[in-house]
LUMGU-400750 format. One record per residue (C-alpha): x, y, z negated; residue in one letter. Coordinates in steps of 0.25 Angstrom, whole numbers, padded with zeros to 4 digits. Layout:
BEGIN
R      xx      yy      zz   residuo
R       X       Y       Z         a
...
end
This chain:
BEGIN
R      xx      yy      zz   residuo
R    0516    0758   -0025         x
R    0524    0753   -0013         x
R    0529    0739   -0014         x
R    0543    0743   -0012         x
R    0547    0753   -0023         x
R    0556    0765   -0018         x
R    0565    0770   -0029         x
R    0572    0783   -0028         x
R    0582    0778   -0039         x
R    0596    0776   -0034         x
R    0602    0765   -0043         x
R    0616    0769   -0037         x
R    0614    0783   -0043         x
R    0609    0779   -0057         x
R    0620    0786   -0064         x
R    0618    0799   -0056         x
R    0609    0805   -0067         x
R    0612    0819   -0064         x
R    0616    0830   -0073         x
R    0603    0837   -0072         x
R    0597    0829   -0083         x
R    0598    0837   -0096         x
R    0594    0835   -0110         x
R    0579    0839   -0112         x
R    0569    0841   -0123         x
R    0558    0832   -0123         x
R    0547    0843   -0120         x
R    0535    0835   -0124         x
R    0528    0838   -0137         x
R    0516    0828   -0137         x
R    0513    0815   -0131         x
R    0515    0800   -0133         x
R    0528    0793   -0128         x
R    0529    0778   -0129         x
R    0541    0771   -0123         x
R    0542    0756   -0119         x
R    0555    0750   -0115         x
R    0566    0740   -0116         x
R    0575    0739   -0129         x
R    0589    0742   -0127         x
R    0599    0754   -0131         x
R    0597    0763   -0119         x
R    0582    0763   -0120         x
R    0582    0764   -0135         x
R    0590    0777   -0133         x
R    0580    0782   -0122         x
R    0568    0779   -0131         x
R    0575    0786   -0143         x
R    0578    0798   -0136         x
R    0563    0799   -0130         x
R    0558    0798   -0145         x
R    0566    0810   -0148         x
R    0554    0818   -0141         x
R    0544    0814   -0151         x
R    0537    0825   -0158         x
R    0525    0827   -0167         x
R    0515    0826   -0155         x
R    0524    0817   -0146         x
R    0526    0803   -0150         x
R    0538    0794   -0144         x
R    0538    0779   -0146         x
R    0545    0767   -0139         x
R    0544    0752   -0138         x
R    0557    0747   -0133         x
R    0557    0732   -0132         x
R    0563    0720   -0123         x
R    0548    0717   -0120         x
R    0546    0731   -0114         x
R    0542    0725   -0100         x
R    0531    0717   -0106         x
R    0525    0729   -0113         x
R    0527    0741   -0104         x
R    0517    0738   -0094         x
R    0506    0734   -0103         x
R    0510    0746   -0112         x
R    0508    0756   -0100         x
R    0495    0750   -0094         x
R    0486    0756   -0105         x
R    0479    0769   -0104         x
R    0485    0776   -0111         x
R    0498    0768   -0110         x
R    0505    0763   -0122         x
R    0519    0766   -0117         x
R    0521    0780   -0110         x
R    0535    0776   -0105         x
R    0541    0763   -0101         x
R    0556    0762   -0100         x
R    0558    0753   -0088         x
R    0569    0748   -0078         x
R    0570    0745   -0063         x
R    0561    0733   -0063         x
R    0551    0736   -0075         x
R    0546    0749   -0069         x
R    0540    0741   -0057         x
R    0529    0734   -0066         x
R    0525    0748   -0072         x
R    0524    0754   -0058         x
R    0516    0742   -0052         x
R    0506    0743   -0064         x
R    0505    0759   -0062         x
R    0508    0761   -0077         x
R    0519    0772   -0076         x
R    0517    0786   -0070         x
R    0525    0793   -0059         x
R    0534    0803   -0066         x
R    0536    0813   -0055         x
R    0527    0824   -0062         x
R    0534    0822   -0075         x
R    0548    0823   -0068         x
R    0544    0836   -0061         x
R    0539    0842   -0074         x
R    0549    0837   -0084         x
R    0560    0829   -0077         x
R    0566    0837   -0066         x
R    0579    0835   -0073         x
R    0579    0820   -0072         x
R    0589    0816   -0062         x
R    0582    0810   -0050         x
R    0589    0797   -0050         x
R    0583    0794   -0063         x
R    0569    0795   -0057         x
R    0564    0782   -0053         x
R    0556    0785   -0040         x
R    0547    0774   -0035         x
R    0538    0776   -0023         x
R    0541    0791   -0024         x
R    0537    0792   -0038         x
R    0546    0794   -0051         x
R    0542    0782   -0060         x
R    0553    0782   -0070         x
R    0565    0789   -0075         x
R    0578    0780   -0076         x
R    0588    0783   -0087         x
R    0598    0771   -0086         x
R    0604    0761   -0076         x
R    0605    0747   -0080         x
R    0610    0733   -0075         x
R    0614    0720   -0079         x
R    0629    0716   -0079         x
R    0640    0708   -0085         x
R    0643    0708   -0100         x
R    0654    0700   -0105         x
R    0663    0696   -0117         x
R    0677    0701   -0114         x
R    0683    0692   -0125         x
R    0676    0679   -0120         x
R    0680    0681   -0106         x
R    0694    0683   -0110         x
R    0694    0670   -0117         x
R    0692    0663   -0104         x
R    0701    0672   -0096         x
R    0689    0678   -0088         x
R    0686    0691   -0082         x
R    0672    0697   -0082         x
R    0664    0689   -0072         x
R    0661    0697   -0059         x
R    0651    0686   -0054         x
R    0641    0677   -0060         x
R    0649    0665   -0055         x
R    0661    0671   -0064         x
R    0652    0672   -0076         x
R    0647    0658   -0075         x
R    0662    0653   -0073         x
R    0666    0661   -0085         x
R    0654    0657   -0093         x
R    0657    0642   -0091         x
R    0672    0645   -0095         x
R    0668    0651   -0108         x
R    0659    0640   -0111         x
R    0669    0629   -0108         x
R    0679    0636   -0117         x
R    0669    0635   -0128         x
R    0669    0650   -0130         x
R    0654    0652   -0128         x
R    0643    0642   -0126         x
R    0634    0651   -0118         x
R    0643    0662   -0112         x
R    0633    0669   -0103         x
R    0622    0677   -0107         x
R    0610    0682   -0099         x
R    0596    0688   -0101         x
R    0589    0676   -0094         x
R    0576    0676   -0102         x
R    0565    0670   -0094         x
R    0557    0682   -0088         x
R    0562    0696   -0085         x
R    0577    0694   -0089         x
R    0578    0681   -0081         x
R    0572    0687   -0069         x
R    0582    0698   -0070         x
R    0594    0689   -0070         x
R    0589    0683   -0057         x
R    0587    0696   -0051         x
R    0601    0699   -0054         x
R    0607    0686   -0049         x
R    0598    0686   -0036         x
R    0603    0700   -0033         x
R    0617    0696   -0035         x
R    0615    0685   -0025         x
R    0610    0695   -0015         x
R    0596    0691   -0015         x
R    0584    0700   -0011         x
R    0571    0698   -0020         x
R    0561    0701   -0009         x
R    0560    0700    0006         x
R    0563    0714    0012         x
R    0552    0724    0011         x
R    0542    0714    0004         x
R    0538    0709   -0009         x
R    0541    0694   -0004         x
R    0550    0688   -0014         x
R    0563    0682   -0008         x
R    0571    0675   -0020         x
R    0570    0660   -0016         x
R    0583    0659   -0008         x
R    0598    0655   -0010         x
R    0601    0668   -0017         x
R    0589    0666   -0027         x
R    0594    0651   -0029         x
R    0608    0656   -0031         x
R    0604    0667   -0042         x
R    0596    0656   -0050         x
R    0608    0646   -0049         x
R    0617    0657   -0054         x
R    0608    0661   -0066         x
R    0607    0646   -0070         x
R    0622    0645   -0070         x
R    0622    0656   -0079         x
R    0612    0651   -0089         x
R    0620    0638   -0090         x
R    0630    0647   -0098         x
R    0619    0654   -0106         x
R    0612    0652   -0119         x
R    0602    0640   -0117         x
R    0591    0649   -0121         x
R    0594    0659   -0110         x
R    0580    0660   -0105         x
R    0576    0667   -0118         x
R    0587    0677   -0118         x
R    0584    0691   -0113         x
R    0593    0703   -0114         x
R    0592    0704   -0129         x
R    0595    0690   -0132         x
R    0606    0689   -0122         x
R    0612    0702   -0129         x
R    0611    0695   -0142         x
R    0618    0683   -0137         x
R    0629    0692   -0132         x
R    0630    0699   -0146         x
R    0631    0686   -0153         x
R    0643    0683   -0145         x
R    0637    0671   -0137         x
R    0639    0676   -0123         x
R    0651    0680   -0115         x
R    0645    0686   -0102         x
R    0631    0690   -0097         x
R    0623    0699   -0088         x
R    0617    0710   -0096         x
R    0610    0724   -0094         x
R    0620    0736   -0096         x
R    0610    0743   -0105         x
R    0612    0731   -0115         x
R    0627    0730   -0115         x
R    0630    0742   -0125         x
R    0624    0734   -0136         x
R    0632    0722   -0133         x
R    0645    0730   -0134         x
R    0641    0739   -0146         x
R    0649    0735   -0159         x
R    0636    0738   -0167         x
R    0628    0726   -0169         x
R    0637    0716   -0162         x
R    0648    0706   -0164         x
R    0661    0715   -0163         x
R    0668    0705   -0155         x
R    0656    0703   -0145         x
R    0654    0718   -0144         x
R    0669    0722   -0141         x
R    0670    0711   -0131         x
R    0657    0714   -0123         x
R    0660    0720   -0109         x
R    0652    0724   -0097         x
R    0655    0721   -0083         x
R    0649    0723   -0069         x
R    0637    0714   -0064         x
R    0641    0701   -0058         x
R    0639    0696   -0044         x
R    0635    0682   -0040         x
R    0636    0673   -0028         x
R    0647    0680   -0022         x
R    0639    0693   -0020         x
R    0643    0707   -0022         x
R    0629    0712   -0027         x
R    0629    0712   -0043         x
R    0620    0702   -0048         x
R    0612    0712   -0056         x
R    0603    0724   -0053         x
R    0603    0739   -0056         x
R    0592    0744   -0065         x
R    0587    0758   -0071         x
R    0579    0760   -0084         x
R    0570    0771   -0085         x
R    0557    0777   -0091         x
R    0543    0778   -0086         x
R    0530    0786   -0090         x
R    0517    0778   -0091         x
R    0505    0782   -0082         x
R    0494    0779   -0092         x
R    0497    0790   -0102         x
R    0493    0805   -0104         x
R    0501    0815   -0096         x
R    0505    0821   -0110         x
R    0511    0807   -0114         x
R    0518    0806   -0100         x
R    0525    0819   -0101         x
R    0529    0816   -0115         x
R    0534    0802   -0111         x
R    0542    0808   -0099         x
R    0549    0819   -0108         x
R    0552    0809   -0119         x
R    0558    0799   -0109         x
R    0566    0810   -0102         x
R    0572    0814   -0116         x
R    0574    0799   -0118         x
R    0584    0799   -0107         x
R    0590    0813   -0109         x
R    0605    0815   -0109         x
R    0604    0816   -0124         x
R    0604    0801   -0126         x
R    0618    0800   -0121         x
R    0628    0798   -0132         x
R    0640    0789   -0136         x
R    0630    0779   -0141         x
R    0620    0779   -0129         x
R    0629    0781   -0117         x
R    0633    0766   -0116         x
R    0618    0761   -0117         x
R    0615    0763   -0103         x
R    0619    0768   -0089         x
R    0611    0781   -0092         x
R    0606    0789   -0080         x
R    0607    0801   -0089         x
R    0616    0813   -0087         x
R    0628    0812   -0096         x
R    0629    0797   -0095         x
R    0643    0791   -0095         x
R    0645    0776   -0093         x
R    0650    0769   -0105         x
R    0658    0756   -0104         x
R    0646    0748   -0107         x
R    0639    0753   -0095         x
R    0649    0749   -0085         x
R    0641    0736   -0081         x
R    0630    0744   -0076         x
R    0639    0754   -0069         x
R    0646    0743   -0062         x
R    0633    0737   -0058         x
R    0630    0750   -0051         x
R    0643    0751   -0045         x
R    0642    0737   -0039         x
R    0630    0741   -0032         x
R    0620    0732   -0039         x
R    0606    0731   -0034         x
R    0594    0738   -0041         x
R    0583    0729   -0047         x
R    0572    0728   -0036         x
R    0562    0739   -0040         x
R    0551    0733   -0032         x
R    0536    0732   -0037         x
R    0536    0717   -0035         x
R    0550    0714   -0041         x
R    0544    0713   -0055         x
R    0535    0701   -0050         x
R    0547    0694   -0045         x
R    0555    0697   -0058         x
R    0544    0691   -0066         x
R    0543    0678   -0057         x
R    0558    0677   -0058         x
R    0558    0678   -0073         x
R    0547    0668   -0074         x
R    0553    0658   -0064         x
R    0568    0657   -0066         x
R    0568    0650   -0079         x
R    0564    0636   -0074         x
R    0576    0636   -0065         x
R    0586    0640   -0076         x
R    0580    0628   -0084         x
R    0582    0618   -0073         x
R    0567    0616   -0071         x
R    0567    0622   -0056         x
R    0577    0623   -0045         x
R    0581    0637   -0040         x
R    0573    0636   -0027         x
R    0560    0632   -0034         x
R    0562    0642   -0045         x
R    0563    0654   -0034         x
R    0551    0648   -0026         x
R    0543    0648   -0039         x
R    0547    0662   -0042         x
R    0544    0667   -0028         x
R    0530    0660   -0030         x
R    0527    0667   -0043         x
R    0532    0681   -0037         x
R    0523    0679   -0025         x
R    0511    0676   -0034         x
R    0513    0689   -0042         x
R    0516    0697   -0030         x
R    0504    0693   -0023         x
R    0496    0697   -0035         x
R    0502    0711   -0036         x
R    0500    0713   -0021         x
R    0514    0713   -0017         x
R    0513    0700   -0008         x
R    0501    0696    0000         x
end
């Protein structure tokens, strides 16, 4: 695979899902399907619809968990692979491709998927490697009632968010008014990716795998993150998306940057404090540092098929997953779960954050074979700065050093 992946997916056209996709019968009567993926409502819907393909000789199972990125690769490295399909996103497909555990889908698309709209086919280096079914991004979520108490409009910049957060604390309304998925590791790295993007930073020198984050934009991104954490729960380094959402549901947070795919459960009356649910609203992604580029990234979620499985299981998996994303899944309950790339999708109010992210021209997450190494180095290296144990320049220098070591081991750098 080339060092710079070439993708045929146009993120600007994510919603052009094409009316050609029609509801289909599964078409498989035997085989084994075992799905691994993240755990949130949209993916639960896809897995449940795929499971409807199960017959006496066709088994369909799924393991949906927040730890999916820890288990999907080892679960596909065996022969035969434990998992026949991994539901992945823009960044997480890279590790599976680098380790050669997912198969090109061109032959299966030609035989069974000619009605799948082309813009859902994730084509990397000329081969279809995944089928996308939803767009996603992180954007503003806020409490209307709390902002009204301090006479504030929804923040359009991170500087606004910090100012409003300090005002909320000063008024004694909430002690820790800002939330965020700042758990050390993947989540923390993603928040840096967002912030650095908003500051106009480029992660690598043009046309190379040479990292380039130790600069004024990188330092500014870290300083903004630290200012936010001063208004967060003291244990912010342990808060992933699930814990941050729980803090929101408990009424402890007034503003946060959250995935669009998770906002529906925050606004639902069932299982939530009615006051919190009815006052939860979504907004556009914020900018930072006077820039015009949103401090977020555009993503897609999709499914793959394992390489190390019999062709019978690969065919059954393809057909089951195709059924999992058929227009039949769209109804009043599921329409707001995601920005679906499925014929018949109509954006719900809860989806407006992702829609506005796209309208503002947010940049896609860098789908590069070495970006995962940088993401890991960021997730491992930022916490000491936020804890006051390192300065920003030293933090970034150490992250670059860790990345360089990993990139040389993988052959991306000499």
